[in-house]
C-alpha positions as a Markdown table, in Angstrom:
| # | Residue | x | y | z |
|---|---|---|---|---|
| 1 | Unk | 93.0 | 105.9 | 103.6 |
| 2 | Unk | 92.5 | 102.3 | 105.7 |
| 3 | Unk | 96.2 | 103.0 | 106.5 |
| 4 | Unk | 95.0 | 106.6 | 108.4 |
| 5 | Unk | 91.8 | 105.1 | 110.1 |
| 6 | Unk | 93.4 | 101.9 | 111.4 |
| 7 | Unk | 96.7 | 104.3 | 112.5 |
| 8 | Unk | 94.0 | 106.8 | 113.9 |
| 9 | Unk | 92.7 | 104.1 | 116.8 |
| 10 | Unk | 95.0 | 105.2 | 119.7 |
| 11 | Unk | 94.8 | 101.8 | 122.1 |
| 12 | Unk | 93.9 | 98.3 | 121.5 |
| 13 | Unk | 90.2 | 99.0 | 123.0 |
| 14 | Unk | 89.8 | 101.5 | 119.9 |
| 15 | Unk | 91.8 | 99.0 | 117.4 |
| 16 | Unk | 89.1 | 96.4 | 117.8 |
| 17 | Unk | 86.1 | 99.0 | 118.0 |
| 18 | Unk | 87.7 | 99.6 | 114.2 |
| 19 | Unk | 87.9 | 96.1 | 113.4 |
| 20 | Unk | 84.3 | 95.2 | 114.3 |
| 21 | Unk | 82.6 | 98.3 | 112.1 |
| 22 | Unk | 84.9 | 97.6 | 109.5 |
| 23 | Unk | 84.6 | 93.8 | 109.2 |
| 24 | Unk | 82.2 | 91.3 | 110.1 |
| 25 | Unk | 82.8 | 88.3 | 112.5 |
| 26 | Unk | 83.7 | 86.1 | 110.0 |
| 27 | Unk | 85.9 | 88.3 | 108.1 |
| 28 | Unk | 88.0 | 88.9 | 111.6 |
| 29 | Unk | 87.8 | 85.2 | 112.1 |
| 30 | Unk | 89.4 | 84.5 | 108.5 |
| 31 | Unk | 92.1 | 87.0 | 108.8 |
| 32 | Unk | 92.6 | 85.2 | 112.1 |
| 33 | Unk | 92.8 | 81.4 | 110.6 |
| 34 | Unk | 95.2 | 83.1 | 107.8 |
| 35 | Unk | 97.9 | 83.7 | 110.0 |
| 36 | Unk | 97.8 | 80.6 | 112.2 |
| 37 | Unk | 98.2 | 79.0 | 108.9 |
| 38 | Unk | 101.0 | 81.3 | 107.8 |
| 39 | Unk | 102.7 | 80.3 | 111.5 |
| 40 | Unk | 101.6 | 76.5 | 110.7 |
| 41 | Unk | 104.1 | 76.6 | 107.3 |
| 42 | Unk | 106.6 | 78.3 | 108.6 |
| 43 | Unk | 106.7 | 75.5 | 111.3 |
| 44 | Unk | 107.5 | 73.2 | 108.5 |
| 45 | Unk | 103.6 | 71.5 | 108.6 |
| 46 | Unk | 102.6 | 70.1 | 105.0 |
| 47 | Unk | 98.8 | 71.4 | 104.0 |
| 48 | Unk | 97.5 | 68.2 | 105.4 |
| 49 | Unk | 98.8 | 68.9 | 108.9 |
| 50 | Unk | 97.6 | 72.4 | 108.4 |
| 51 | Unk | 93.8 | 71.5 | 107.6 |
| 52 | Unk | 93.8 | 69.3 | 110.7 |
| 53 | Unk | 95.7 | 72.3 | 113.3 |
| 54 | Unk | 94.2 | 74.8 | 112.4 |
| 55 | Unk | 91.6 | 73.7 | 111.9 |
| 56 | Unk | 90.5 | 74.5 | 108.2 |
| 57 | Unk | 89.3 | 73.2 | 104.8 |
| 58 | Unk | 92.7 | 71.7 | 102.6 |
| 59 | Unk | 91.4 | 74.5 | 99.8 |
| 60 | Unk | 92.1 | 77.1 | 102.2 |
| 61 | Unk | 95.4 | 75.5 | 103.1 |
| 62 | Unk | 96.7 | 75.1 | 99.8 |
| 63 | Unk | 95.4 | 79.1 | 99.6 |
| 64 | Unk | 97.7 | 79.6 | 102.1 |
| 65 | Unk | 100.1 | 78.3 | 101.1 |
| 66 | Unk | 100.5 | 79.8 | 98.2 |
| 67 | Unk | 100.4 | 83.4 | 99.7 |
| 68 | Unk | 102.9 | 82.2 | 102.1 |
| 69 | Unk | 105.4 | 80.5 | 99.4 |
| 70 | Unk | 105.1 | 84.0 | 97.2 |
| 71 | Unk | 105.3 | 86.4 | 100.2 |
| 72 | Unk | 107.6 | 83.7 | 103.0 |
| 73 | Unk | 109.8 | 86.8 | 103.6 |
| 74 | Unk | 107.5 | 89.6 | 104.3 |
| 75 | Unk | 105.3 | 86.7 | 106.1 |
| 76 | Unk | 108.3 | 86.1 | 108.4 |
| 77 | Unk | 108.7 | 89.6 | 109.6 |
| 78 | Unk | 105.1 | 90.0 | 110.6 |
| 79 | Unk | 105.1 | 86.2 | 112.3 |
| 80 | Unk | 107.5 | 87.6 | 114.6 |
| 81 | Unk | 104.9 | 90.3 | 115.6 |
| 82 | Unk | 102.3 | 87.8 | 115.8 |
| 83 | Unk | 104.0 | 85.1 | 118.0 |
| 84 | Unk | 104.6 | 87.7 | 120.5 |
| 85 | Unk | 101.8 | 88.7 | 120.4 |
| 86 | Unk | 100.1 | 84.9 | 121.1 |
| 87 | Unk | 102.9 | 85.7 | 124.2 |
| 88 | Unk | 101.0 | 88.1 | 126.3 |
């Protein structure tokens, strides 16, 4: 259901509009923060370094570390997309 909804966005502007309608600003910020955390762990940073670099709480970094460890290969695939988007 949500997949079809987000797939219906024909361009980045429509996608951004869907994000704004679906998630609060805080929730959108948290999603970006989570991917920054994954990126930092993938670069070999410690939890303490991540909490200072992102910046986020050590608890948030710890939660992100757990998800990263448990899903490393899938996250790495999506990090390629994340990093290319950051270059633009």
